[in-house]
All heavy atoms as TSV, in Angstrom:
chain	resi	resn	atom	element	x	y	z
A	1	MET	N	N	-17.021	5.330	-1.232
A	1	MET	CA	C	-15.705	5.220	-0.641
A	1	MET	C	C	-14.686	5.738	-1.659
A	1	MET	O	O	-14.604	5.260	-2.769
A	1	MET	CB	C	-15.426	3.761	-0.285
A	1	MET	CG	C	-14.095	3.550	0.371
A	1	MET	SD	S	-13.790	1.816	0.813
A	1	MET	CE	C	-15.028	1.568	2.035
A	2	ALA	N	N	-13.912	6.729	-1.284
A	2	ALA	CA	C	-12.915	7.287	-2.182
A	2	ALA	C	C	-11.749	6.317	-2.323
A	2	ALA	O	O	-11.305	5.717	-1.354
A	2	ALA	CB	C	-12.428	8.627	-1.648
A	3	GLU	N	N	-11.282	6.192	-3.554
A	3	GLU	CA	C	-10.148	5.301	-3.786
A	3	GLU	C	C	-8.849	6.059	-3.564
A	3	GLU	O	O	-8.671	7.161	-4.047
A	3	GLU	CB	C	-10.196	4.754	-5.203
A	3	GLU	CG	C	-11.285	3.750	-5.398
A	3	GLU	CD	C	-11.097	2.944	-6.656
A	3	GLU	OE1	O	-9.940	2.702	-7.034
A	3	GLU	OE2	O	-12.105	2.568	-7.237
A	4	ALA	N	N	-7.963	5.483	-2.819
A	4	ALA	CA	C	-6.653	6.065	-2.570
A	4	ALA	C	C	-5.608	5.146	-3.177
A	4	ALA	O	O	-5.746	3.929	-3.140
A	4	ALA	CB	C	-6.420	6.215	-1.071
A	5	ALA	N	N	-4.604	5.727	-3.751
A	5	ALA	CA	C	-3.547	4.931	-4.366
A	5	ALA	C	C	-2.701	4.253	-3.309
A	5	ALA	O	O	-2.482	4.786	-2.232
A	5	ALA	CB	C	-2.675	5.824	-5.238
A	6	ILE	N	N	-2.261	3.076	-3.619
A	6	ILE	CA	C	-1.305	2.369	-2.777
A	6	ILE	C	C	-0.048	2.212	-3.619
A	6	ILE	O	O	-0.110	1.837	-4.788
A	6	ILE	CB	C	-1.857	1.010	-2.328
A	6	ILE	CG1	C	-3.048	1.246	-1.425
A	6	ILE	CG2	C	-0.787	0.189	-1.659
A	6	ILE	CD1	C	-3.565	0.059	-0.710
A	7	LEU	N	N	1.089	2.540	-3.038
A	7	LEU	CA	C	2.361	2.446	-3.747
A	7	LEU	C	C	3.124	1.223	-3.283
A	7	LEU	O	O	3.091	0.870	-2.104
A	7	LEU	CB	C	3.210	3.689	-3.487
A	7	LEU	CG	C	2.626	5.013	-3.926
A	7	LEU	CD1	C	3.549	6.146	-3.518
A	7	LEU	CD2	C	2.400	5.035	-5.413
A	8	ARG	N	N	3.815	0.588	-4.233
A	8	ARG	CA	C	4.714	-0.511	-3.886
A	8	ARG	C	C	6.122	-0.061	-4.259
A	8	ARG	O	O	6.381	0.369	-5.375
A	8	ARG	CB	C	4.374	-1.779	-4.657
A	8	ARG	CG	C	5.319	-2.919	-4.254
A	8	ARG	CD	C	5.191	-4.114	-5.146
A	8	ARG	NE	N	5.690	-3.739	-6.470
A	8	ARG	CZ	C	5.243	-4.272	-7.597
A	8	ARG	NH1	N	4.300	-5.158	-7.598
A	8	ARG	NH2	N	5.747	-3.888	-8.752
A	9	VAL	N	N	7.013	-0.152	-3.308
A	9	VAL	CA	C	8.419	0.188	-3.512
A	9	VAL	C	C	9.218	-1.082	-3.245
A	9	VAL	O	O	9.036	-1.719	-2.202
A	9	VAL	CB	C	8.870	1.325	-2.564
A	9	VAL	CG1	C	10.334	1.649	-2.754
A	9	VAL	CG2	C	8.010	2.551	-2.754
A	10	ARG	N	N	10.092	-1.454	-4.169
A	10	ARG	CA	C	10.959	-2.617	-3.967
A	10	ARG	C	C	12.370	-2.125	-3.698
A	10	ARG	O	O	12.925	-1.363	-4.479
A	10	ARG	CB	C	10.962	-3.507	-5.206
A	10	ARG	CG	C	9.693	-4.250	-5.377
A	10	ARG	CD	C	9.794	-5.251	-6.488
A	10	ARG	NE	N	8.547	-6.008	-6.553
A	10	ARG	CZ	C	8.210	-6.761	-7.550
A	10	ARG	NH1	N	8.998	-6.899	-8.580
A	10	ARG	NH2	N	7.069	-7.412	-7.534
A	11	HIS	N	N	12.915	-2.573	-2.573
A	11	HIS	CA	C	14.266	-2.167	-2.220
A	11	HIS	C	C	14.853	-3.215	-1.287
A	11	HIS	O	O	14.141	-3.763	-0.446
A	11	HIS	CB	C	14.246	-0.793	-1.537
A	11	HIS	CG	C	15.595	-0.193	-1.360
A	11	HIS	ND1	N	16.292	-0.272	-0.175
A	11	HIS	CD2	C	16.386	0.474	-2.224
A	11	HIS	CE1	C	17.442	0.344	-0.317
A	11	HIS	NE2	N	17.528	0.804	-1.556
A	12	CYS	N	N	16.087	-3.519	-1.420
A	12	CYS	CA	C	16.851	-4.463	-0.588
A	12	CYS	C	C	16.119	-5.793	-0.392
A	12	CYS	O	O	16.133	-6.363	0.687
A	12	CYS	CB	C	17.252	-3.845	0.747
A	12	CYS	SG	S	15.896	-3.520	1.871
A	13	GLY	N	N	15.435	-6.250	-1.447
A	13	GLY	CA	C	14.745	-7.535	-1.386
A	13	GLY	C	C	13.397	-7.503	-0.690
A	13	GLY	O	O	12.774	-8.542	-0.522
A	14	ALA	N	N	12.933	-6.334	-0.286
A	14	ALA	CA	C	11.651	-6.218	0.411
A	14	ALA	C	C	10.656	-5.455	-0.455
A	14	ALA	O	O	11.024	-4.536	-1.184
A	14	ALA	CB	C	11.843	-5.485	1.736
A	15	ASP	N	N	9.389	-5.856	-0.383
A	15	ASP	CA	C	8.297	-5.104	-0.987
A	15	ASP	C	C	7.670	-4.265	0.106
A	15	ASP	O	O	7.223	-4.786	1.129
A	15	ASP	CB	C	7.247	-6.038	-1.586
A	15	ASP	CG	C	7.701	-6.676	-2.883
A	15	ASP	OD1	O	8.550	-6.079	-3.569
A	15	ASP	OD2	O	7.202	-7.753	-3.213
A	16	ILE	N	N	7.622	-2.954	-0.101
A	16	ILE	CA	C	7.088	-2.020	0.882
A	16	ILE	C	C	5.826	-1.418	0.294
A	16	ILE	O	O	5.848	-0.882	-0.803
A	16	ILE	CB	C	8.122	-0.919	1.203
A	16	ILE	CG1	C	9.387	-1.568	1.759
A	16	ILE	CG2	C	7.562	0.101	2.172
A	16	ILE	CD1	C	10.644	-0.990	1.246
A	17	PHE	N	N	4.707	-1.536	1.007
A	17	PHE	CA	C	3.431	-0.987	0.572
A	17	PHE	C	C	3.113	0.211	1.445
A	17	PHE	O	O	3.146	0.131	2.672
A	17	PHE	CB	C	2.332	-2.047	0.673
A	17	PHE	CG	C	2.563	-3.207	-0.257
A	17	PHE	CD1	C	3.248	-4.326	0.160
A	17	PHE	CD2	C	2.116	-3.150	-1.561
A	17	PHE	CE1	C	3.474	-5.388	-0.689
A	17	PHE	CE2	C	2.333	-4.209	-2.425
A	17	PHE	CZ	C	3.009	-5.331	-1.989
A	18	CYS	N	N	2.796	1.354	0.807
A	18	CYS	CA	C	2.553	2.581	1.554
A	18	CYS	C	C	1.668	3.507	0.733
A	18	CYS	O	O	1.421	3.263	-0.435
A	18	CYS	CB	C	3.873	3.261	1.889
A	18	CYS	SG	S	4.963	3.478	0.468
A	19	ARG	N	N	1.199	4.564	1.348
A	19	ARG	CA	C	0.400	5.570	0.629
A	19	ARG	C	C	1.279	6.638	0.001
A	19	ARG	O	O	0.934	7.210	-1.013
A	19	ARG	CB	C	-0.598	6.213	1.573
A	19	ARG	CG	C	-1.584	5.213	2.111
A	19	ARG	CD	C	-2.951	5.794	2.136
A	19	ARG	NE	N	-3.851	4.808	2.713
A	19	ARG	CZ	C	-4.926	4.402	2.100
A	19	ARG	NH1	N	-5.220	4.877	0.921
A	19	ARG	NH2	N	-5.712	3.537	2.663
A	20	ARG	N	N	2.435	6.940	0.636
A	20	ARG	CA	C	3.416	7.895	0.101
A	20	ARG	C	C	4.777	7.232	0.148
A	20	ARG	O	O	5.098	6.527	1.104
A	20	ARG	CB	C	3.446	9.167	0.947
A	20	ARG	CG	C	2.265	10.060	0.733
A	20	ARG	CD	C	2.440	11.324	1.535
A	20	ARG	NE	N	2.374	11.008	2.963
A	20	ARG	CZ	C	1.452	11.435	3.783
A	20	ARG	NH1	N	0.524	12.241	3.362
A	20	ARG	NH2	N	1.451	11.091	5.040
A	21	ALA	N	N	5.563	7.478	-0.877
A	21	ALA	CA	C	6.899	6.881	-0.916
A	21	ALA	C	C	7.759	7.486	0.192
A	21	ALA	O	O	7.881	8.705	0.303
A	21	ALA	CB	C	7.545	7.132	-2.275
A	22	PRO	N	N	8.351	6.661	1.039
A	22	PRO	CA	C	9.188	7.180	2.124
A	22	PRO	C	C	10.540	7.642	1.578
A	22	PRO	O	O	11.004	7.151	0.553
A	22	PRO	CB	C	9.355	5.966	3.049
A	22	PRO	CG	C	9.191	4.790	2.163
A	22	PRO	CD	C	8.228	5.200	1.087
A	23	PRO	N	N	11.185	8.585	2.254
A	23	PRO	CA	C	12.506	9.033	1.793
A	23	PRO	C	C	13.583	7.961	1.996
A	23	PRO	O	O	14.562	7.910	1.266
A	23	PRO	CB	C	12.794	10.271	2.634
A	23	PRO	CG	C	11.908	10.155	3.826
A	23	PRO	CD	C	10.718	9.338	3.408
A	24	ARG	N	N	13.403	7.096	3.002
A	24	ARG	CA	C	14.358	6.022	3.294
A	24	ARG	C	C	13.633	4.684	3.323
A	24	ARG	O	O	12.457	4.611	3.642
A	24	ARG	CB	C	15.032	6.248	4.642
A	24	ARG	CG	C	15.867	7.499	4.687
A	24	ARG	CD	C	16.641	7.585	5.997
A	24	ARG	NE	N	17.664	8.594	5.911
A	24	ARG	CZ	C	18.877	8.408	5.406
A	24	ARG	NH1	N	19.219	7.241	4.939
A	24	ARG	NH2	N	19.747	9.391	5.366
A	25	CYS	N	N	14.360	3.640	3.015
A	25	CYS	CA	C	13.812	2.288	3.044
A	25	CYS	C	C	13.536	1.895	4.494
A	25	CYS	O	O	14.441	1.944	5.326
A	25	CYS	CB	C	14.792	1.314	2.405
A	25	CYS	SG	S	14.272	-0.406	2.496
A	26	PRO	N	N	12.296	1.498	4.826
A	26	PRO	CA	C	12.011	1.085	6.195
A	26	PRO	C	C	12.741	-0.194	6.608
A	26	PRO	O	O	12.962	-0.429	7.786
A	26	PRO	CB	C	10.498	0.848	6.206
A	26	PRO	CG	C	9.975	1.487	4.982
A	26	PRO	CD	C	11.095	1.552	4.013
A	27	ALA	N	N	13.149	-1.020	5.643
A	27	ALA	CA	C	13.813	-2.285	5.963
A	27	ALA	C	C	15.299	-2.104	6.278
A	27	ALA	O	O	15.808	-2.674	7.237
A	27	ALA	CB	C	13.638	-3.276	4.824
A	28	CYS	N	N	15.998	-1.277	5.467
A	28	CYS	CA	C	17.448	-1.152	5.667
A	28	CYS	C	C	17.901	0.247	6.072
A	28	CYS	O	O	19.034	0.423	6.494
A	28	CYS	CB	C	18.184	-1.589	4.406
A	28	CYS	SG	S	17.994	-0.451	3.011
A	29	GLY	N	N	17.032	1.254	5.912
A	29	GLY	CA	C	17.375	2.612	6.320
A	29	GLY	C	C	18.136	3.433	5.301
A	29	GLY	O	O	18.432	4.593	5.544
A	30	ARG	N	N	18.472	2.848	4.147
A	30	ARG	CA	C	19.198	3.612	3.125
A	30	ARG	C	C	18.239	4.505	2.338
A	30	ARG	O	O	17.060	4.183	2.205
A	30	ARG	CB	C	19.916	2.657	2.175
A	30	ARG	CG	C	21.039	1.911	2.858
A	30	ARG	CD	C	21.894	1.165	1.871
A	30	ARG	NE	N	21.080	0.354	0.977
A	30	ARG	CZ	C	21.336	-0.891	0.625
A	30	ARG	NH1	N	22.405	-1.490	1.073
A	30	ARG	NH2	N	20.538	-1.544	-0.186
A	31	PRO	N	N	18.726	5.630	1.804
A	31	PRO	CA	C	17.859	6.529	1.028
A	31	PRO	C	C	17.355	5.839	-0.247
A	31	PRO	O	O	18.081	5.071	-0.877
A	31	PRO	CB	C	18.756	7.711	0.676
A	31	PRO	CG	C	20.029	7.532	1.412
A	31	PRO	CD	C	20.075	6.149	1.946
A	32	LEU	N	N	16.104	6.132	-0.609
A	32	LEU	CA	C	15.532	5.564	-1.833
A	32	LEU	C	C	15.862	6.409	-3.059
A	32	LEU	O	O	15.849	5.905	-4.167
A	32	LEU	CB	C	14.017	5.424	-1.686
A	32	LEU	CG	C	13.557	4.373	-0.677
A	32	LEU	CD1	C	12.051	4.394	-0.545
A	32	LEU	CD2	C	14.027	3.000	-1.094
A	33	ARG	N	N	16.150	7.683	-2.845
A	33	ARG	CA	C	16.502	8.550	-3.970
A	33	ARG	C	C	17.821	8.075	-4.568
A	33	ARG	O	O	18.786	7.829	-3.861
A	33	ARG	CB	C	16.644	9.992	-3.509
A	33	ARG	CG	C	16.980	10.952	-4.636
A	33	ARG	CD	C	16.791	12.350	-4.191
A	33	ARG	NE	N	15.370	12.614	-4.132
A	33	ARG	CZ	C	14.761	13.515	-4.896
A	33	ARG	NH1	N	15.445	14.252	-5.704
A	33	ARG	NH2	N	13.469	13.682	-4.805
A	34	GLY	N	N	17.835	7.904	-5.876
A	34	GLY	CA	C	19.038	7.449	-6.548
A	34	GLY	C	C	19.232	5.943	-6.498
A	34	GLY	O	O	20.282	5.442	-6.870
A	35	ALA	N	N	18.219	5.203	-6.036
A	35	ALA	CA	C	18.338	3.749	-5.929
A	35	ALA	C	C	18.098	3.040	-7.258
A	35	ALA	O	O	18.233	1.840	-7.342
A	35	ALA	CB	C	17.357	3.226	-4.884
A	36	GLY	N	N	17.727	3.788	-8.283
A	36	GLY	CA	C	17.542	3.200	-9.603
A	36	GLY	C	C	16.081	2.969	-9.947
A	36	GLY	O	O	15.178	3.125	-9.129
A	37	LEU	N	N	15.874	2.568	-11.180
A	37	LEU	CA	C	14.526	2.392	-11.693
A	37	LEU	C	C	13.782	1.239	-11.013
A	37	LEU	O	O	12.573	1.289	-10.832
A	37	LEU	CB	C	14.580	2.159	-13.206
A	37	LEU	CG	C	13.250	2.165	-13.947
A	37	LEU	CD1	C	12.519	3.475	-13.719
A	37	LEU	CD2	C	13.474	1.941	-15.423
A	38	LEU	N	N	14.482	0.208	-10.596
A	38	LEU	CA	C	13.818	-0.924	-9.954
A	38	LEU	C	C	13.203	-0.547	-8.611
A	38	LEU	O	O	12.262	-1.187	-8.156
A	38	LEU	CB	C	14.794	-2.083	-9.773
A	38	LEU	CG	C	15.267	-2.738	-11.068
A	38	LEU	CD1	C	16.291	-3.814	-10.766
A	38	LEU	CD2	C	14.098	-3.306	-11.837
A	39	ALA	N	N	13.724	0.480	-7.960
A	39	ALA	CA	C	13.188	0.921	-6.669
A	39	ALA	C	C	12.137	2.013	-6.829
A	39	ALA	O	O	11.619	2.514	-5.833
A	39	ALA	CB	C	14.315	1.422	-5.775
A	40	ALA	N	N	11.790	2.362	-8.066
A	40	ALA	CA	C	10.798	3.411	-8.295
A	40	ALA	C	C	9.425	2.951	-7.794
A	40	ALA	O	O	9.058	1.788	-7.957
A	40	ALA	CB	C	10.718	3.750	-9.771
A	41	PRO	N	N	8.662	3.849	-7.165
A	41	PRO	CA	C	7.333	3.469	-6.682
A	41	PRO	C	C	6.401	3.139	-7.846
A	41	PRO	O	O	6.429	3.789	-8.886
A	41	PRO	CB	C	6.832	4.703	-5.939
A	41	PRO	CG	C	7.934	5.668	-5.921
A	41	PRO	CD	C	9.013	5.209	-6.828
A	42	VAL	N	N	5.565	2.123	-7.654
A	42	VAL	CA	C	4.573	1.715	-8.641
A	42	VAL	C	C	3.201	1.885	-7.999
A	42	VAL	O	O	2.970	1.402	-6.896
A	42	VAL	CB	C	4.789	0.241	-9.058
A	42	VAL	CG1	C	3.710	-0.231	-9.995
A	42	VAL	CG2	C	6.153	0.061	-9.670
A	43	ARG	N	N	2.305	2.581	-8.694
A	43	ARG	CA	C	0.955	2.804	-8.175
A	43	ARG	C	C	0.113	1.562	-8.431
A	43	ARG	O	O	-0.001	1.080	-9.541
A	43	ARG	CB	C	0.314	4.007	-8.851
A	43	ARG	CG	C	-1.037	4.355	-8.295
A	43	ARG	CD	C	-1.618	5.566	-9.027
A	43	ARG	NE	N	-2.866	5.965	-8.466
A	43	ARG	CZ	C	-4.047	5.506	-8.851
A	43	ARG	NH1	N	-4.122	4.626	-9.813
A	43	ARG	NH2	N	-5.146	5.918	-8.284
A	44	LEU	N	N	-0.493	1.033	-7.373
A	44	LEU	CA	C	-1.370	-0.129	-7.461
A	44	LEU	C	C	-2.805	0.315	-7.225
A	44	LEU	O	O	-3.046	1.261	-6.473
A	44	LEU	CB	C	-0.985	-1.165	-6.403
A	44	LEU	CG	C	0.441	-1.690	-6.461
A	44	LEU	CD1	C	0.715	-2.576	-5.270
A	44	LEU	CD2	C	0.682	-2.428	-7.747
A	45	PRO	N	N	-3.770	-0.355	-7.831
A	45	PRO	CA	C	-5.160	0.014	-7.552
A	45	PRO	C	C	-5.506	-0.300	-6.103
A	45	PRO	O	O	-4.998	-1.258	-5.515
A	45	PRO	CB	C	-5.976	-0.851	-8.513
A	45	PRO	CG	C	-5.060	-1.922	-8.974
A	45	PRO	CD	C	-3.655	-1.438	-8.785
A	46	CYS	N	N	-6.342	0.516	-5.530
A	46	CYS	CA	C	-6.732	0.330	-4.133
A	46	CYS	C	C	-7.511	-0.981	-3.999
A	46	CYS	O	O	-8.453	-1.233	-4.747
A	46	CYS	CB	C	-7.591	1.502	-3.679
A	46	CYS	SG	S	-8.046	1.387	-1.948
A	47	PRO	N	N	-7.129	-1.843	-3.047
A	47	PRO	CA	C	-7.818	-3.128	-2.898
A	47	PRO	C	C	-9.144	-3.019	-2.149
A	47	PRO	O	O	-9.896	-3.978	-2.100
A	47	PRO	CB	C	-6.823	-3.954	-2.084
A	47	PRO	CG	C	-6.091	-2.945	-1.273
A	47	PRO	CD	C	-5.999	-1.717	-2.142
A	48	PHE	N	N	-9.454	-1.862	-1.581
A	48	PHE	CA	C	-10.653	-1.712	-0.776
A	48	PHE	C	C	-11.796	-1.174	-1.631
A	48	PHE	O	O	-11.668	-0.151	-2.288
A	48	PHE	CB	C	-10.395	-0.782	0.409
A	48	PHE	CG	C	-9.262	-1.266	1.255
A	48	PHE	CD1	C	-8.067	-0.565	1.301
A	48	PHE	CD2	C	-9.368	-2.439	1.983
A	48	PHE	CE1	C	-7.019	-1.016	2.066
A	48	PHE	CE2	C	-8.318	-2.900	2.757
A	48	PHE	CZ	C	-7.144	-2.180	2.795
A	49	ARG	N	N	-12.915	-1.868	-1.613
A	49	ARG	CA	C	-14.097	-1.498	-2.383
A	49	ARG	C	C	-15.322	-1.627	-1.484
A	49	ARG	O	O	-15.285	-2.276	-0.447
A	49	ARG	CB	C	-14.297	-2.444	-3.571
A	49	ARG	CG	C	-13.145	-2.551	-4.507
A	49	ARG	CD	C	-13.222	-1.442	-5.539
A	49	ARG	NE	N	-12.271	-1.649	-6.616
A	49	ARG	CZ	C	-11.035	-1.187	-6.634
A	49	ARG	NH1	N	-10.576	-0.527	-5.624
A	49	ARG	NH2	N	-10.253	-1.387	-7.660
A	50	HIS	N	N	-16.410	-1.065	-1.929
A	50	HIS	CA	C	-17.679	-1.251	-1.238
A	50	HIS	C	C	-18.159	-2.660	-1.566
A	50	HIS	O	O	-18.514	-2.962	-2.709
A	50	HIS	CB	C	-18.682	-0.197	-1.704
A	50	HIS	CG	C	-19.915	-0.162	-0.879
A	50	HIS	ND1	N	-20.882	-1.132	-0.944
A	50	HIS	CD2	C	-20.333	0.727	0.052
A	50	HIS	CE1	C	-21.853	-0.839	-0.101
A	50	HIS	NE2	N	-21.539	0.291	0.517
A	51	GLY	N	N	-18.145	-3.560	-0.591
A	51	GLY	CA	C	-18.404	-4.974	-0.807
A	51	GLY	C	C	-19.779	-5.306	-1.349
A	51	GLY	O	O	-19.948	-6.290	-2.059
A	52	HIS	N	N	-20.768	-4.490	-1.034
A	52	HIS	CA	C	-22.118	-4.778	-1.492
A	52	HIS	C	C	-22.312	-4.426	-2.964
A	52	HIS	O	O	-23.317	-4.800	-3.549
A	52	HIS	CB	C	-23.141	-4.035	-0.632
A	52	HIS	CG	C	-23.127	-4.500	0.788
A	52	HIS	ND1	N	-23.645	-5.706	1.181
A	52	HIS	CD2	C	-22.618	-3.936	1.902
A	52	HIS	CE1	C	-23.476	-5.857	2.480
A	52	HIS	NE2	N	-22.852	-4.795	2.947
A	53	ARG	N	N	-21.373	-3.719	-3.555
A	53	ARG	CA	C	-21.476	-3.349	-4.972
A	53	ARG	C	C	-20.613	-4.236	-5.867
A	53	ARG	O	O	-20.575	-4.023	-7.062
A	53	ARG	CB	C	-21.039	-1.897	-5.149
A	53	ARG	CG	C	-21.951	-0.935	-4.447
A	53	ARG	CD	C	-21.527	0.482	-4.704
A	53	ARG	NE	N	-22.296	1.394	-3.882
A	53	ARG	CZ	C	-21.844	2.530	-3.420
A	53	ARG	NH1	N	-20.623	2.907	-3.686
A	53	ARG	NH2	N	-22.611	3.300	-2.694
A	54	GLN	N	N	-19.923	-5.210	-5.310
A	54	GLN	CA	C	-19.035	-6.089	-6.074
A	54	GLN	C	C	-19.717	-7.436	-6.305
A	54	GLN	O	O	-20.417	-7.932	-5.431
A	54	GLN	CB	C	-17.712	-6.297	-5.334
A	54	GLN	CG	C	-16.938	-5.028	-5.066
A	54	GLN	CD	C	-16.567	-4.309	-6.336
A	54	GLN	OE1	O	-16.097	-4.913	-7.292
A	54	GLN	NE2	N	-16.800	-3.017	-6.363
A	55	PRO	N	N	-19.498	-8.047	-7.483
A	55	PRO	CA	C	-20.126	-9.346	-7.744
A	55	PRO	C	C	-19.574	-10.455	-6.852
A	55	PRO	O	O	-20.271	-11.409	-6.542
A	55	PRO	CB	C	-19.822	-9.611	-9.213
A	55	PRO	CG	C	-18.665	-8.743	-9.546
A	55	PRO	CD	C	-18.730	-7.566	-8.619
A	56	CYS	N	N	-18.323	-10.339	-6.429
A	56	CYS	CA	C	-17.707	-11.351	-5.580
A	56	CYS	C	C	-16.713	-10.633	-4.665
A	56	CYS	O	O	-15.839	-9.917	-5.148
A	56	CYS	CB	C	-16.987	-12.383	-6.434
A	56	CYS	SG	S	-16.259	-13.714	-5.488
A	57	ALA	N	N	-16.876	-10.798	-3.353
A	57	ALA	CA	C	-16.009	-10.066	-2.430
A	57	ALA	C	C	-15.912	-10.787	-1.094
A	57	ALA	O	O	-16.790	-11.542	-0.708
A	57	ALA	CB	C	-16.555	-8.653	-2.201
A	58	PHE	N	N	-14.802	-10.553	-0.403
A	58	PHE	CA	C	-14.649	-10.942	0.996
A	58	PHE	C	C	-14.931	-9.701	1.811
A	58	PHE	O	O	-14.302	-8.667	1.605
A	58	PHE	CB	C	-13.220	-11.422	1.293
A	58	PHE	CG	C	-12.902	-12.752	0.718
A	58	PHE	CD1	C	-12.140	-12.850	-0.420
A	58	PHE	CD2	C	-13.355	-13.916	1.318
A	58	PHE	CE1	C	-11.821	-14.077	-0.957
A	58	PHE	CE2	C	-13.059	-15.151	0.787
A	58	PHE	CZ	C	-12.285	-15.232	-0.353
A	59	LEU	N	N	-15.848	-9.784	2.727
A	59	LEU	CA	C	-16.150	-8.644	3.581
A	59	LEU	C	C	-15.417	-8.820	4.899
A	59	LEU	O	O	-15.461	-9.885	5.510
A	59	LEU	CB	C	-17.656	-8.524	3.813
A	59	LEU	CG	C	-18.492	-8.312	2.552
A	59	LEU	CD1	C	-19.965	-8.216	2.910
A	59	LEU	CD2	C	-18.053	-7.066	1.814
A	60	LEU	N	N	-14.722	-7.779	5.331
A	60	LEU	CA	C	-13.942	-7.808	6.558
A	60	LEU	C	C	-14.581	-6.895	7.596
A	60	LEU	O	O	-15.149	-5.862	7.261
A	60	LEU	CB	C	-12.520	-7.333	6.293
A	60	LEU	CG	C	-11.725	-8.099	5.247
A	60	LEU	CD1	C	-10.401	-7.415	5.020
A	60	LEU	CD2	C	-11.539	-9.520	5.657
A	61	ARG	N	N	-14.456	-7.283	8.843
A	61	ARG	CA	C	-14.871	-6.412	9.930
A	61	ARG	C	C	-13.906	-6.602	11.082
A	61	ARG	O	O	-13.306	-7.673	11.225
A	61	ARG	CB	C	-16.300	-6.672	10.354
A	61	ARG	CG	C	-16.501	-7.973	11.069
A	61	ARG	CD	C	-17.972	-8.149	11.447
A	61	ARG	NE	N	-18.129	-9.322	12.247
A	61	ARG	CZ	C	-18.231	-9.350	13.570
A	61	ARG	NH1	N	-18.215	-8.226	14.236
A	61	ARG	NH2	N	-18.348	-10.470	14.225
A	62	PRO	N	N	-13.730	-5.599	11.917
A	62	PRO	CA	C	-12.809	-5.749	13.042
A	62	PRO	C	C	-13.390	-6.676	14.104
A	62	PRO	O	O	-14.607	-6.798	14.247
A	62	PRO	CB	C	-12.675	-4.328	13.562
A	62	PRO	CG	C	-13.926	-3.645	13.149
A	62	PRO	CD	C	-14.335	-4.279	11.853
A	63	SER	N	N	-12.529	-7.343	14.847
A	63	SER	CA	C	-12.997	-8.225	15.917
A	63	SER	C	C	-13.431	-7.421	17.140
A	63	SER	O	O	-14.229	-7.895	17.938
A	63	SER	CB	C	-11.910	-9.214	16.303
A	63	SER	OG	O	-10.743	-8.530	16.697
A	64	ALA	N	N	-12.926	-6.209	17.290
A	64	ALA	CA	C	-13.321	-5.321	18.375
A	64	ALA	C	C	-13.306	-3.889	17.860
A	64	ALA	O	O	-12.428	-3.518	17.088
A	64	ALA	CB	C	-12.374	-5.461	19.558
A	65	GLY	N	N	-14.260	-3.079	18.235
A	65	GLY	CA	C	-14.298	-1.696	17.783
A	65	GLY	C	C	-14.833	-1.577	16.372
A	65	GLY	O	O	-15.535	-2.458	15.883
A	66	THR	N	N	-14.487	-0.473	15.707
A	66	THR	CA	C	-14.936	-0.237	14.344
A	66	THR	C	C	-13.763	0.214	13.495
A	66	THR	O	O	-12.717	0.593	14.002
A	66	THR	CB	C	-16.024	0.856	14.293
A	66	THR	OG1	O	-15.417	2.100	14.654
A	66	THR	CG2	C	-17.183	0.556	15.206
A	67	PHE	N	N	-13.955	0.183	12.196
A	67	PHE	CA	C	-12.930	0.697	11.283
A	67	PHE	C	C	-12.882	2.209	11.314
A	67	PHE	O	O	-11.901	2.822	10.907
A	67	PHE	CB	C	-13.227	0.267	9.834
A	67	PHE	CG	C	-12.846	-1.151	9.541
A	67	PHE	CD1	C	-13.782	-2.070	9.116
A	67	PHE	CD2	C	-11.531	-1.581	9.665
A	67	PHE	CE1	C	-13.440	-3.366	8.820
A	67	PHE	CE2	C	-11.179	-2.870	9.382
A	67	PHE	CZ	C	-12.132	-3.771	8.963
A	68	LEU	N	N	-13.944	2.837	11.774
A	68	LEU	CA	C	-14.044	4.291	11.692
A	68	LEU	C	C	-13.379	5.012	12.843
A	68	LEU	O	O	-13.285	6.216	12.840
A	68	LEU	CB	C	-15.523	4.685	11.630
A	68	LEU	CG	C	-16.290	4.051	10.474
A	68	LEU	CD1	C	-17.753	4.439	10.559
A	68	LEU	CD2	C	-15.705	4.493	9.155
A	69	GLY	N	N	-12.858	4.325	13.809
A	69	GLY	CA	C	-12.152	5.038	14.858
A	69	GLY	C	C	-12.321	4.407	16.144
A	69	GLY	O	O	-11.909	4.199	17.103
């Protein structure tokens, strides 16, 4: 499973988790550019791993359908 970065952006009191930094804050609609260092995106490690290769893990599955589509 390829690891993809997850970004956390803090703006207007909200934590926004996304794969790409949005141009505007989804919570308030104001532009993120020029919002200062506190609103800068921070790369977090991907929380998804292959569960059978981890010493301790919670395995998730969908209640209907599959994760693959």
